[in-house]
C-alpha positions in Angstrom: -12.9 -3.2 2.6 -15.4 -1.8 0.2 -17.5 0.1 2.7 -14.5 1.9 4.3 -13.9 5.5 3.7 -10.2 4.9 4.5 -8.2 1.8 5.2 -5.5 2.6 7.9 -2.7 0.2 8.7 -0.4 1.4 11.5 1.9 -1.6 11.4 5.4 -1.8 12.8 6.4 -4.7 10.5 4.9 -6.2 7.3 6.4 -9.0 5.4 4.8 -7.8 2.2 1.8 -5.8 2.7 -1.2 -7.8 1.3 -3.8 -5.9 3.5 -2.8 -2.6 1.7 -3.1 -4.2 -1.7 -6.5 -5.9 -0.8 -7.9 -2.5 0.3 -6.5 -0.9 -2.9 -7.9 -3.7 -5.1 -11.3 -2.7 -3.7 -10.7 0.9 -4.6 -10.4 2.0 -1.0 -8.0 4.9 -0.2 -5.1 3.8 2.2 -3.1 5.4 4.9 -0.2 3.1 6.3 3.0 3.0 8.0 6.2 4.3 6.4 8.1 1.4 7.6 9.1 -2.0 6.3 7.8 -3.0 2.8 4.6 -0.8 2.9 6.0 2.3 1.2 7.2 0.3 -1.7 3.8 -1.6 -1.9 1.7 1.4 -1.5 3.5 3.4 -4.0 4.5 7.0 -4.1 1.2 8.6 -4.8 -1.4 6.0 -4.1 -1.4 6.2 -0.2 -0.7 8.4 2.7 2.2 7.4 4.9 2.9 8.0 8.5 5.2 6.9 11.3 3.5 4.0 13.2 5.1 5.1 16.4 3.7 8.6 16.4 0.1 8.7 17.4 -0.3 12.3 16.7 1.0 11.9 13.2 -1.4 9.0 12.6 -4.3 11.1 13.8 -3.2 13.9 11.6 -3.0 11.8 8.6 -6.5 10.4 9.1 -7.9 13.8 9.8 -6.3 15.1 6.6 -7.6 12.3 4.5 -11.1 12.7 5.8 -11.2 16.5 5.5 -9.0 17.7 2.6 -11.3 18.2 -0.3 -10.4 15.8 -3.2 -7.9 13.8 -1.3 -9.9 10.6 -0.9 -11.0 10.7 -4.5 -7.3 11.2 -5.6 -6.3 8.1 -3.5 -9.2 6.1 -4.7 -8.3 6.8 -8.3 -4.7 5.7 -7.6 -5.5 2.6 -5.6 -6.8 0.1 -8.0 -4.2 0.7 -10.8 -1.5 0.3 -8.2 -3.0 -2.9 -6.9 -3.1 -4.1 -10.4 0.6 -3.9 -10.8 0.9 -6.8 -8.3 -0.2 -10.1 -10.0 0.5 -13.8 -9.1 2.0 -14.1 -12.7 4.5 -11.4 -12.0 5.2 -12.9 -8.7 5.9 -16.3 -10.3 8.1 -14.7 -13.1 10.1 -12.8 -10.6 10.6 -15.9 -8.5 11.7 -17.9 -11.4 14.2 -15.2 -12.2 15.6 -15.1 -8.8 16.0 -18.9 -8.7 17.8 -18.7 -12.2 20.1 -15.9 -10.8 21.0 -17.9 -7.6 21.9 -20.9 -9.8 24.0 -18.7 -11.9 21.7 -19.0 -15.1 20.8 -15.4 -15.3 
């Protein structure tokens, strides 16, 4: 990921969106689908979103990212902090809470 100018993920369905977080953790700007879990994972200001069924929109987002002055730097600056919000410790804590809730111990 580290050598990429932009990571693009035109996915119709993602269970979680680890490729987006992997790219962000490397400081790579992201453009991804506005479907499934991806908008939540990418965050409101850390990625560009597009309709994965609209080829013209995907092309326009890529062109915008590569030509709009300062946009890649903005996304790059947002990427790693966003990825840092997702940790395995946080995942474990939230899973434990979900089990406690399911067992009526919340």
